[in-house]
N, C-alpha and C positions, 0 to 999 in steps of 0.2 A: 694671840691672847696669851697672857702670862698664866703659868700654872699657879694654883693656890699656894701661898706662902712664898712665891718667888718675887723678889724685889726688882723693880725696874731700874735700869741704869738712869741716873739723873742727867737730863739733857738741858743745858743752859741755852736760853733763847733771848735774843735782842729784838726789840720792836722798834721799827723806824717808820714813823708816819707823822705827817704835819698836822693831822686832826687829833686833838687831845682826847675827844670822846671815843674815837676808834682805838687809840692806844690804850686808854684805860679800860675799855670794854674788852679788848684782847687780853690785857693783863688779868683781869678778873676771870675771864673764861679759862685761861691756861693755868693760872695759879692753883686751881682746884684739881688739876689733873696730876695723878701720881707720876712721879719721875720727871716732871717738867718744872723747871726753875727759871724765873724771869731774871736774867742777868742785868739788864738795863733797858731803858726806853730812851728814844731820842726823837726830836721833832724835825730832823732833817739830816742830810748827808754829812755835812761838816761836823755837826754835833756827835753823830755816830762815830766818825773817824777819830775825833778828838778823844772821846771816851775810850775807845779801843787802844789808842796809842798810849794812854795813861794806865791801862789795866795790865795786871800781871797775867801770866799764862793761865793760872787756875781760875781767874775771874772771867776770862773771855768766853763768849758764847760759842757753842758748836754750830748754831743755826741763827740766822738773822732774817726775820720777816720784814721785807722792804716794800713800801708803797712805790708804785711806778711813777706817779705824777706828784712831784713836790717842788716848792719854789727853791731857786738857787741851784740845786743839784738834783736832777731827777734820779729815779731808781736805777736806770740803766747805767748811768755814769758811776753811781755809788757801787753797784755790783762789780764793775770793772776795777775800781780802786780797792774794794774789799778783796778780790781775788789776787790783786798784785801785792798788797801790803799785809793782808791777814789771810793767807791761804787755808788756815785751819777753821775759818768761819765759812759755813755753807749758806750762801744767800738764796732765799726763796722770795720771789716777787709775789706779793699779795695785794691785789688791787681791784678796782671796780671796772677797769678798762680791758677789753679784749682786742685792743688795737694791735695790728700786725707789727708795727714799728717797735712797740714795747715788747711784744712776745719774742720776735726774732732777735731784736737788739739785746734784750736781756739774756737770752740763751747764748748768743754769740759772746756777750761780755763775760759769761761764766756762771750765770744763775743755775742753781741746782733744781729749780722748779719755777712754775708759773701757775698761780691759782687766783681765782676770783674770790672777792669777799663774801659772796653767798655760798661758799663751800660749807657744808655741814660741819659742825664742831668735831665730830668723831673722825671725819676724813681729814680735817686740818691737823689734828693731833697725830694721826697715822702718817701724814706727809712729813711732819716735823721729825718723827722718828726715822723715817726712810732717808730724808735728807741728811740727818746726822750720821747715818751709816754710809753716806756717799752715793746714794741712789738718786736718780733724777725723777722728780714728781711733776706731773702735768695734769692740770684740770681739764675738763671736757672741752672748753673753748679753745685752749691752747692746742690740745691734741688734734681737734678738728682742723684748725688752721694749718698745722704741720702736715696732716694727711693731704689736704687740698693742695698745699704747695708741692708736695711730692708728686701728686698726680698730674699737676700742670707742668712740671719740669720737663724739658725736652730729654729725649733718650740720649744716654751718654755716647760720645763719639768714639771712633775706633782709633783715634790718634794715640800713638804709643808714647808713654811717658819718657821724658829725656832726663838724663843725669844733669844736675846743675854743673855748669862749666867751672874750670879752675879747681876742681876738687872740693868745692864748697858743699856743706850739708844743705838740706832743703831750707832750714830756718836761716842759715847764714846767707843763702842766695836770696831768700825773701827780703832780708834786711838790706842786702847790697842793692836790690832793685829800689827799695825805698830811699836809700841814700842817693841813688841815681836820679830819683825824682825830687830831690832837695828836701827830704824830710829831716827834721831835727831828731835828736835822741828822745826828747819828750814825746814828739809825735809818733815815733816808732813804738815807744813803750805803750802809749795809749791805744794805738791801732792794733797792736798784737797782744795787748793785755799782759804785758811783762813789765818788770821794773826797769827803770833807766840804767841801773847797774848791770842787769842782764843784757840790755841792748848794747851797752859799751863793750861788754865781754865778747859778744858775737862780732861786733865791728872789729875789735883787736884781732880776733881769730881770722876774720876775712883778710885783714891787712897782712897778717903773718903768712897765711897760706899763699897769697897772691904776690908777696914780696913788695908791697906798696907801703908808702910812708904815711899817708894820711887820707882822710875822707874825700878830699878833692881828687886825688889820684884814683880812689875807688869809684867815684862818680864817672870819671873818664873811662875807666875799665868797663863799667857797665854799658856806657854808650857804644863801646867797640865790640864787646863780646856777648851781650844779651841778645838772644833771638828776637826778631821783630815783634813776635806775638807777646813777648814779655815786657816790651818797653812801653 
């Protein structure tokens, strides 16, 4: 809680939901909160990305509240694209669904939080402030699913980690394995939630370290040098 007379830092928020009543309801709810500013609303992922691409840095939000299930582009895909293209925006999934695919998919894609739409307003505002600070915020349903997953997970094996062959870093080796599996730069970028430019840079580094000319030779190298468990 703020001290008397202390001004809250203004946090810009984007609302992405295909239901206009939900968007407008959230807008009215959040606009009355001190220190919260609605930067933009969007009815879907493409609209949100288009607005962000045309906005200058000072206009872009720090937090995006994203619905999980939307036509065209669901919330998980949007979260991955936001993290790749606009890393300064912290996406928080706000939905009616406590489905495991959405929860774990969203968190793997880079969501900073997962909340249900029945979250009390004061908790939602607190979650927005925490996400803007870089913290992860999970509602009760998401937390319970994560705990259940951890309890059901098998005990870790005693296998000793091995250094990637050829002097590659862990990320370079991960990308080399994807090249060996026939993945394109776009597929690599989407799977690892990085930009295509970053993927290309890692591939170039792999080729340089291994003394190879192109990705075809890299794929052959993977088939010859990767341990059987990694193929």
